[in-house]
C-alpha positions as CSV (number, residue, x, y, z in Angstrom):
1,X,116.0,106.6,117.5
2,X,117.5,103.8,115.4
3,X,121.2,103.4,115.0
4,X,122.7,103.7,111.6
5,X,123.1,99.9,111.5
6,X,119.4,99.4,112.3
7,X,118.3,101.9,109.7
8,X,120.4,100.1,107.1
9,X,119.0,96.7,108.1
10,X,115.4,98.0,107.9
11,X,116.1,99.7,104.6
12,X,117.4,96.3,103.3
13,X,114.2,94.6,104.5
14,X,112.2,97.3,102.8
15,X,114.2,96.9,99.6
16,X,113.6,93.1,99.5
17,X,109.9,93.5,100.3
18,X,109.5,95.9,97.4
19,X,111.3,93.6,95.1
20,X,109.0,90.7,96.1
21,X,106.0,92.9,95.4
22,X,107.4,93.8,92.0
23,X,108.2,90.2,91.0
24,X,104.9,88.7,92.0
25,X,102.8,91.5,90.5
26,X,102.1,89.6,87.3
27,X,101.5,86.3,89.2
28,X,97.8,85.6,89.7
29,X,98.0,82.2,91.5
30,X,100.1,79.9,93.5
31,X,100.3,77.5,90.5
32,X,101.6,80.3,88.4
33,X,104.3,81.1,90.9
34,X,105.3,77.4,91.1
35,X,105.7,77.2,87.4
36,X,107.7,80.4,87.0
37,X,111.2,79.5,88.1
38,X,112.7,82.9,87.7
39,X,110.1,84.6,89.9
40,X,110.1,81.8,92.4
41,X,113.9,81.9,92.8
42,X,113.9,85.7,93.0
43,X,111.2,85.7,95.6
44,X,113.1,83.1,97.7
45,X,116.3,85.1,97.4
46,X,114.6,88.2,98.8
47,X,113.1,86.2,101.7
48,X,116.7,85.2,102.5
49,X,117.7,88.9,102.4
50,X,114.8,89.8,104.7
51,X,115.9,87.0,107.1
52,X,119.6,88.0,107.0
53,X,118.8,91.7,107.7
54,X,116.4,90.7,110.4
55,X,119.2,88.8,112.2
56,X,121.3,91.9,112.2
57,X,118.5,94.2,113.7
58,X,119.6,95.0,117.2
59,X,118.1,93.1,120.1
60,X,116.6,96.4,121.5
61,X,114.7,97.2,118.3
62,X,113.4,93.6,118.1
63,X,112.3,93.8,121.8
64,X,110.7,97.2,121.2
65,X,108.8,95.8,118.2
66,X,107.2,92.5,119.3
67,X,104.5,93.0,116.7
68,X,107.0,91.6,114.2
69,X,107.7,87.9,114.6
70,X,111.5,88.3,114.1
71,X,112.2,84.7,115.2
72,X,109.8,83.3,112.6
73,X,111.3,85.5,109.8
74,X,114.8,84.4,110.7
75,X,113.7,80.7,111.0
76,X,112.1,80.9,107.5
77,X,115.4,82.3,106.1
78,X,117.2,79.4,107.6
79,X,114.7,76.9,106.3
80,X,114.9,78.3,102.7
81,X,118.7,78.3,102.8
82,X,119.0,74.7,104.0
83,X,115.9,73.1,102.6
84,X,115.3,75.1,99.4
85,X,113.5,72.3,97.6
86,X,111.5,71.5,100.7
87,X,109.7,74.8,100.9
88,X,106.0,74.4,101.0
89,X,104.6,76.6,98.2
90,X,101.4,77.2,100.1
91,X,103.3,78.6,103.0
92,X,105.3,80.8,100.7
93,X,102.2,82.1,98.9
94,X,100.6,82.8,102.3
95,X,103.6,84.8,103.4
96,X,103.6,86.8,100.1
97,X,99.9,87.6,100.2
98,X,99.2,88.0,103.9
99,X,102.4,88.4,105.9
100,X,104.5,90.7,103.7
101,X,102.1,93.6,103.5
102,X,101.9,93.6,107.3
103,X,105.6,93.4,107.6
104,X,106.1,96.3,105.1
105,X,103.7,98.4,107.1
106,X,105.5,97.7,110.4
107,X,109.0,98.3,108.9
108,X,107.8,101.7,107.5
109,X,106.4,102.6,110.9
110,X,109.8,101.8,112.6
111,X,111.7,103.8,110.0
112,X,109.4,106.8,110.4
113,X,109.7,107.0,114.2
């Protein structure tokens, strides 16, 4: 059973994931994302939210769910915050298209336990 705090953090992650999905829905390519500053900035902000909420997830929940690379999520948040203009757009696009759908599924499983 998740604590209230862990539920809130997972809901925050889910919220940010759903917003990234919404924002990138009209984007058809990496190049389009790169040239749409509003979407790019909104997506990056939601990655920061995901990383912040992930940092607050309890150690026990993180240990019980090793299928999620919590450390990598938090590290990406730190990188975006400190090196915003150094973000590799290909890494970002890969995260959006491949990693986020998996993360969303895992977060929903945790919330539904």
